[in-house]
C-alpha positions as semicolon CSV with decimal commas, in nm:
position;residue;x (nm);y (nm);z (nm)
1;M;2,351;-0,887;-1,374
2;N;2,391;-0,774;-1,012
3;I;2,090;-0,575;-0,893
4;L;2,028;-0,353;-0,591
5;L;1,669;-0,308;-0,474
6;L;1,603;-0,029;-0,224
7;G;1,324;-0,066;0,031
8;S;1,182;-0,290;0,300
9;G;0,807;-0,328;0,251
10;G;0,555;-0,548;0,078
11;R;0,618;-0,367;-0,249
12;E;0,987;-0,456;-0,232
13;S;0,905;-0,815;-0,138
14;A;0,700;-0,842;-0,459
15;F;0,975;-0,674;-0,663
16;A;1,236;-0,908;-0,513
17;M;1,034;-1,215;-0,613
18;K;0,998;-1,096;-0,974
19;L;1,363;-0,993;-1,006
20;A;1,488;-1,323;-0,863
21;E;1,278;-1,519;-1,113
22;S;1,486;-1,381;-1,401
23;K;1,780;-1,581;-1,539
24;S;1,952;-1,245;-1,592
25;C;1,962;-1,182;-1,216
26;E;2,294;-1,319;-1,090
27;K;2,296;-1,152;-0,750
28;L;2,019;-0,953;-0,584
29;F;2,084;-0,722;-0,290
30;I;1,801;-0,561;-0,093
31;A;1,867;-0,260;0,129
32;P;1,749;-0,289;0,397
33;G;1,494;-0,557;0,306
34;N;1,292;-0,771;0,547
35;A;1,256;-1,134;0,653
36;G;1,078;-1,220;0,327
37;T;1,317;-1,054;0,085
38;S;1,604;-1,261;0,229
39;A;1,457;-1,562;0,045
40;F;1,528;-1,393;-0,289
41;G;1,863;-1,224;-0,228
42;T;2,096;-1,075;0,030
43;N;1,962;-0,817;0,274
44;V;2,201;-0,533;0,352
45;N;2,137;-0,317;0,658
46;I;2,159;0,021;0,483
47;S;1,900;0,299;0,496
48;V;1,743;0,393;0,164
49;N;1,858;0,751;0,228
50;D;2,221;0,671;0,314
51;F;2,356;0,753;-0,032
52;A;2,721;0,723;0,071
53;A;2,670;0,368;0,201
54;I;2,468;0,281;-0,109
55;K;2,757;0,404;-0,325
56;S;3,004;0,186;-0,134
57;L;2,779;-0,118;-0,174
58;C;2,736;-0,058;-0,548
59;I;3,112;-0,038;-0,600
60;A;3,195;-0,333;-0,375
61;Q;2,933;-0,563;-0,531
62;D;2,967;-0,443;-0,892
63;I;2,601;-0,345;-0,912
64;N;2,465;-0,311;-1,267
65;L;2,114;-0,181;-1,195
66;V;1,936;-0,007;-0,905
67;L;1,559;-0,027;-0,859
68;V;1,419;0,225;-0,608
69;G;1,106;0,110;-0,424
70;P;0,996;0,397;-0,193
71;E;0,955;0,767;-0,262
72;D;1,191;0,914;0,001
73;P;1,524;0,849;-0,176
74;L;1,374;0,967;-0,506
75;V;1,251;1,294;-0,355
76;N;1,592;1,329;-0,187
77;G;1,767;1,301;-0,524
78;I;1,923;0,955;-0,545
79;V;1,897;0,953;-0,926
80;D;2,085;1,284;-0,945
81;F;2,339;1,153;-0,692
82;F;2,427;0,864;-0,924
83;A;2,424;1,084;-1,235
84;D;2,665;1,334;-1,077
85;D;2,914;1,079;-0,942
86;E;3,181;0,963;-1,188
87;E;3,209;0,627;-1,009
88;L;2,833;0,563;-1,027
89;V;2,717;0,737;-1,344
90;H;2,738;0,413;-1,546
91;I;2,484;0,240;-1,316
92;P;2,124;0,297;-1,427
93;V;1,874;0,384;-1,154
94;I;1,507;0,308;-1,213
95;G;1,330;0,616;-1,084
96;P;1,282;0,983;-1,172
97;S;1,523;1,268;-1,110
98;K;1,478;1,487;-0,805
99;E;1,280;1,735;-1,013
100;G;1,056;1,459;-1,149
101;A;1,006;1,324;-0,798
102;Q;0,849;1,658;-0,704
103;L;0,533;1,524;-0,866
104;E;0,496;1,336;-0,538
105;G;0,722;1,542;-0,315
106;S;0,516;1,859;-0,359
107;K;0,138;1,866;-0,401
108;D;0,163;2,226;-0,522
109;F;0,424;2,132;-0,786
110;S;0,209;1,847;-0,914
111;K;-0,109;2,058;-0,928
112;R;0,071;2,332;-1,119
113;F;0,212;2,068;-1,356
114;M;-0,139;1,935;-1,419
115;Q;-0,270;2,285;-1,471
116;R;0,004;2,367;-1,725
117;H;-0,070;2,055;-1,927
118;A;-0,452;2,063;-1,905
119;I;-0,472;1,738;-1,709
120;P;-0,814;1,699;-1,543
121;T;-0,794;1,746;-1,166
122;A;-0,980;1,917;-0,882
123;A;-0,973;2,297;-0,858
124;Y;-0,730;2,422;-0,592
125;E;-0,540;2,705;-0,426
126;T;-0,214;2,690;-0,228
127;F;-0,141;2,882;0,092
128;T;0,156;2,932;0,326
129;K;0,192;3,047;0,688
130;E;0,244;3,403;0,564
131;D;-0,094;3,412;0,391
132;L;-0,292;3,208;0,645
133;D;-0,554;3,485;0,670
134;K;-0,615;3,461;0,295
135;G;-0,649;3,085;0,329
136;L;-0,906;3,121;0,608
137;A;-1,100;3,372;0,399
138;Y;-1,084;3,137;0,100
139;L;-1,242;2,861;0,310
140;E;-1,541;3,087;0,389
141;N;-1,673;3,051;0,034
142;H;-1,553;2,696;-0,036
143;S;-1,800;2,417;-0,103
144;L;-1,817;2,123;0,139
145;P;-1,650;1,883;0,202
146;I;-1,310;2,057;0,184
147;V;-0,985;1,872;0,113
148;L;-0,663;1,995;0,278
149;K;-0,332;1,850;0,161
150;A;0,009;1,905;0,317
151;D;0,238;2,001;0,031
152;G;0,525;1,766;0,120
153;L;0,568;1,401;0,217
154;A;0,379;1,324;0,538
155;A;0,396;0,944;0,553
156;G;0,049;0,913;0,402
157;K;-0,112;1,123;0,678
158;G;-0,111;1,467;0,518
159;V;-0,454;1,463;0,351
160;L;-0,761;1,573;0,549
161;I;-1,125;1,579;0,437
162;C;-1,318;1,835;0,640
163;N;-1,698;1,833;0,653
164;S;-1,745;2,183;0,792
165;T;-1,588;2,522;0,732
166;E;-1,498;2,553;1,103
167;E;-1,318;2,218;1,100
168;A;-1,129;2,319;0,785
169;K;-1,023;2,651;0,944
170;Q;-0,899;2,474;1,258
171;E;-0,702;2,219;1,058
172;L;-0,555;2,477;0,821
173;T;-0,435;2,679;1,122
174;L;-0,283;2,367;1,282
175;M;-0,108;2,273;0,958
176;L;0,035;2,614;0,872
177;A;0,074;2,800;1,201
178;E;0,156;2,503;1,425
179;A;0,331;2,274;1,173
180;K;0,096;1,980;1,235
181;F;0,284;1,780;0,971
182;G;0,621;1,946;1,024
183;Q;0,805;2,063;0,712
184;A;0,545;1,887;0,496
185;S;0,278;2,146;0,583
186;Q;0,479;2,462;0,523
187;K;0,244;2,489;0,227
188;V;-0,111;2,354;0,216
189;V;-0,316;2,285;-0,095
190;I;-0,691;2,347;-0,051
191;E;-0,878;2,138;-0,303
192;E;-1,235;2,075;-0,409
193;F;-1,377;1,738;-0,306
194;L;-1,435;1,494;-0,591
195;A;-1,724;1,251;-0,545
196;G;-1,670;0,915;-0,710
197;I;-1,479;0,591;-0,676
198;E;-1,100;0,572;-0,658
199;L;-0,857;0,359;-0,855
200;S;-0,490;0,356;-0,946
201;V;-0,329;0,337;-1,288
202;F;0,044;0,272;-1,317
203;V;0,268;0,376;-1,603
204;L;0,620;0,247;-1,670
205;T;0,828;0,484;-1,883
206;D;1,183;0,506;-2,017
207;G;1,146;0,881;-2,067
208;F;1,033;0,843;-2,427
209;S;0,784;0,559;-2,454
210;Y;0,555;0,409;-2,192
211;K;0,354;0,101;-2,099
212;I;0,032;0,116;-1,897
213;L;0,035;-0,155;-1,632
214;P;-0,278;-0,326;-1,495
215;S;-0,519;-0,108;-1,299
216;A;-0,570;-0,162;-0,927
217;K;-0,787;-0,042;-0,640
218;D;-0,667;-0,029;-0,283
219;Y;-0,855;-0,009;0,045
220;K;-0,730;0,235;0,307
221;R;-0,972;0,210;0,600
222;I;-0,892;-0,027;0,887
223;G;-1,246;-0,160;0,926
224;E;-1,477;-0,377;0,719
225;A;-1,699;-0,188;0,474
226;D;-1,443;0,094;0,463
227;T;-1,493;0,216;0,818
228;G;-1,253;0,345;1,082
229;L;-0,915;0,510;1,057
230;N;-0,704;0,544;0,744
231;T;-0,406;0,312;0,707
232;G;-0,123;0,261;0,461
233;G;-0,349;0,014;0,281
234;M;-0,542;-0,297;0,391
235;G;-0,558;-0,471;0,055
236;S;-0,603;-0,431;-0,318
237;I;-0,754;-0,590;-0,626
238;S;-0,648;-0,595;-0,991
239;P;-0,790;-0,539;-1,248
240;V;-1,057;-0,286;-1,153
241;P;-1,387;-0,401;-1,308
242;F;-1,524;-0,054;-1,382
243;A;-1,198;0,049;-1,551
244;D;-1,307;-0,093;-1,886
245;E;-1,151;-0,027;-2,225
246;T;-1,351;0,293;-2,277
247;F;-1,256;0,437;-1,938
248;L;-0,889;0,342;-1,975
249;Q;-0,879;0,500;-2,320
250;K;-0,993;0,826;-2,158
251;V;-0,720;0,786;-1,896
252;E;-0,456;0,738;-2,164
253;E;-0,570;1,020;-2,389
254;R;-0,650;1,280;-2,123
255;I;-0,396;1,196;-1,853
256;V;-0,116;0,957;-1,947
257;I;-0,022;1,113;-2,282
258;P;-0,036;1,476;-2,154
259;S;0,168;1,372;-1,849
260;M;0,438;1,210;-2,064
261;E;0,440;1,503;-2,307
262;G;0,455;1,748;-2,016
263;L;0,760;1,578;-1,866
264;A;0,933;1,586;-2,205
265;A;0,838;1,949;-2,273
266;E;0,980;2,055;-1,936
267;N;1,298;1,847;-1,986
268;I;1,229;1,648;-1,671
269;D;1,433;1,327;-1,660
270;Y;1,186;1,051;-1,576
271;K;1,261;0,681;-1,600
272;G;1,053;0,448;-1,388
273;F;0,701;0,420;-1,251
274;L;0,435;0,691;-1,247
275;F;0,146;0,607;-1,016
276;I;-0,167;0,801;-1,111
277;G;-0,427;0,814;-0,834
278;L;-0,762;0,866;-1,004
279;M;-1,121;0,935;-0,919
280;N;-1,388;0,798;-1,150
281;V;-1,639;1,083;-1,146
282;A;-1,951;0,963;-1,330
283;G;-1,734;0,779;-1,584
284;E;-1,481;1,060;-1,624
285;P;-1,125;1,020;-1,489
286;M;-0,984;1,297;-1,267
287;V;-0,636;1,296;-1,112
288;I;-0,623;1,303;-0,733
289;E;-0,246;1,277;-0,710
290;Y;0,073;1,152;-0,868
291;N;0,316;0,919;-0,694
292;V;0,658;0,854;-0,842
293;R;0,682;0,484;-0,752
294;M;0,455;0,183;-0,732
295;G;0,195;0,174;-0,457
296;D;0,168;-0,067;-0,166
297;P;-0,042;-0,288;-0,148
298;E;-0,129;-0,231;-0,516
299;T;0,214;-0,359;-0,626
300;E;0,144;-0,699;-0,474
301;S;-0,164;-0,733;-0,698
302;V;-0,023;-0,569;-1,012
303;I;0,326;-0,723;-1,018
304;S;0,180;-1,071;-0,957
305;R;-0,001;-1,036;-1,291
306;I;0,300;-0,923;-1,498
307;Q;0,445;-1,222;-1,683
308;N;0,744;-1,051;-1,846
309;D;1,100;-1,118;-1,740
310;F;1,110;-0,831;-1,490
311;V;1,484;-0,773;-1,516
312;E;1,456;-0,745;-1,893
313;L;1,171;-0,497;-1,849
314;M;1,381;-0,282;-1,613
315;H;1,680;-0,313;-1,847
316;A;1,464;-0,189;-2,135
317;V;1,369;0,116;-1,926
318;A;1,736;0,184;-1,850
319;D;1,834;0,150;-2,218
320;E;1,539;0,355;-2,346
321;R;1,400;0,070;-2,553
322;L;1,077;0,003;-2,363
323;E;0,881;0,052;-2,685
324;S;1,022;-0,278;-2,814
325;Q;0,878;-0,472;-2,518
326;K;0,538;-0,637;-2,530
327;L;0,373;-0,630;-2,190
328;L;0,247;-0,976;-2,094
329;I;-0,038;-0,973;-1,843
330;D;-0,191;-1,269;-1,661
331;P;-0,566;-1,254;-1,738
332;R;-0,656;-1,375;-1,390
333;H;-0,780;-1,152;-1,111
334;A;-0,552;-1,074;-0,817
335;A;-0,674;-1,014;-0,464
336;T;-0,434;-0,890;-0,195
337;V;-0,511;-0,894;0,177
338;M;-0,289;-0,718;0,432
339;L;-0,230;-0,872;0,775
340;V;-0,163;-0,604;1,034
341;A;-0,050;-0,587;1,396
342;G;-0,310;-0,556;1,671
343;G;-0,376;-0,189;1,745
344;Y;-0,265;-0,065;1,402
345;P;-0,292;0,214;1,279
346;G;-0,260;0,326;1,640
347;D;-0,007;0,192;1,888
348;Y;0,102;-0,167;1,828
349;E;0,365;-0,408;1,956
350;K;0,650;-0,559;1,756
351;G;0,841;-0,883;1,797
352;K;0,548;-1,126;1,772
353;V;0,652;-1,463;1,625
354;I;0,491;-1,541;1,287
355;T;0,415;-1,903;1,196
356;H;0,252;-2,110;0,919
357;L;0,419;-1,912;0,641
358;T;0,355;-2,175;0,374
359;P;0,219;-2,037;0,045
360;M;-0,073;-2,198;-0,138
361;E;-0,102;-2,281;-0,508
362;D;-0,146;-1,963;-0,714
363;A;-0,098;-1,751;-0,402
364;F;0,199;-1,556;-0,267
365;I;0,318;-1,434;0,070
366;F;0,485;-1,094;0,063
367;H;0,655;-0,973;0,379
368;A;0,613;-0,608;0,479
369;G;0,686;-0,534;0,846
370;T;0,891;-0,841;0,938
371;K;1,245;-0,927;1,046
372;L;1,446;-1,233;1,145
373;E;1,515;-1,270;1,516
374;N;1,680;-1,581;1,667
375;E;1,584;-1,784;1,359
376;N;1,218;-1,677;1,395
377;V;1,026;-1,445;1,166
378;V;0,875;-1,174;1,387
379;T;0,656;-0,869;1,335
380;N;0,842;-0,542;1,284
381;G;0,577;-0,296;1,170
382;G;0,208;-0,214;1,157
383;R;0,147;-0,375;0,820
384;V;0,309;-0,715;0,857
385;I;0,228;-0,952;0,568
386;A;0,047;-0,917;0,235
387;V;-0,102;-1,227;0,076
388;T;-0,202;-1,228;-0,291
389;A;-0,408;-1,493;-0,469
390;L;-0,483;-1,528;-0,841
391;D;-0,786;-1,686;-1,007
392;H;-1,002;-1,641;-1,315
393;D;-1,296;-1,594;-1,076
394;P;-1,237;-1,283;-0,862
395;K;-1,450;-1,425;-0,580
396;I;-1,230;-1,735;-0,558
397;A;-0,916;-1,519;-0,568
398;L;-1,045;-1,329;-0,263
399;E;-1,154;-1,650;-0,088
400;N;-0,808;-1,800;-0,137
401;A;-0,635;-1,484;-0,017
402;N;-0,853;-1,485;0,295
403;A;-0,781;-1,856;0,350
404;L;-0,406;-1,791;0,336
405;A;-0,448;-1,493;0,569
406;N;-0,633;-1,719;0,813
407;Q;-0,356;-1,978;0,795
408;I;-0,074;-1,740;0,892
409;Q;-0,054;-1,688;1,267
410;F;0,087;-1,421;1,499
411;E;-0,045;-1,267;1,820
412;G;-0,283;-0,978;1,755
413;K;-0,322;-1,052;1,383
414;Y;-0,600;-0,863;1,207
415;F;-0,711;-0,840;0,844
416;R;-1,014;-0,732;0,646
417;T;-1,212;-1,008;0,476
418;D;-1,409;-0,779;0,244
419;I;-1,142;-0,646;0,006
420;G;-1,315;-0,583;-0,327
421;K;-1,661;-0,680;-0,204
422;D;-1,791;-0,330;-0,273
423;L;-1,755;-0,422;-0,641
424;A;-2,033;-0,637;-0,788
425;I;-1,811;-0,912;-0,932
426;Y;-1,664;-0,986;-0,587
427;R;-1,996;-1,025;-0,407
């Protein structure tokens, strides 16, 4: 089977490793890929949103399956593009339709979907530029803190938590009247703040049946002890110790099943991953958001624990026979640590040579922001490398991940050493 993987980050590096492990994978192409994915297949310098070039590649290389890593091409309708093209319609694409992708592409769409299907989430209202005055008045009587969310995709920067009414009013005005997040903030969702601890649950579905993948928790702040600016993610752990059988049963009954039934009831074509961002509020799961793909760096922890033939799993999704698959999960704990460029998430330099990229036993190196330059691997993004280690003892998994992060060298390297240490079993 010839497979095309779309994307260029740590998530795609993890996917590429799992796909290449399968005997069913004859040729793997990654568009555009990075320095790490080139070890598992052939990188092709095509943007994930260049559908015409993707079509040409699929025809030229006789592609049999497409796995979409990031959200952008899904929100832009790549699944529909293949379905509507007589030369591509026979190639299955793992990902939801454009309508299904609105669960991530529009915060308002997803909140209305949750409301229609009685899925527990924070109370909210949505406002546009035309009703800014109503939005400002609404904030007057809103409890603090106040959460403001740009409706569309904003590269992970469109969510603000405001601690005063005045701050919320200023930010709402900037978002709606001055397009702080461009097209993404043409609508803004104002949401109640949920106090609790976050986690992520991932669902793989073929549109009829589903499998719940291992839980994960990621860490967004740049600084130790969750301080400083938000980032795209500084690390993750899997499984999440407080997500026990009782809690996960609540998640399945109250959130996963109604979500799957809601998609079916609304005739939304959805094959692929559904990422459910949750808040554990005093033992009760509440949905913060949906994403329509796997997370990053959660993927590096979760995928490392999946023992199935990954191509066969994707093939089962494409053929709508996922129910026949038994999910095989490594019982060990996974700890992922992200190495970032100096200055990230602010200004940072690229092109720094990376050395000592030798993996350890039961540990993996996943490239994120890297590229090959004059036979050297160099930095090419803010988040550069993710390292994941597995062990039955979560503390040892984290120690090994930190050891591997220490081993890898590039100018300006920074990483957090405390991923998971807020949880008792990692202390």
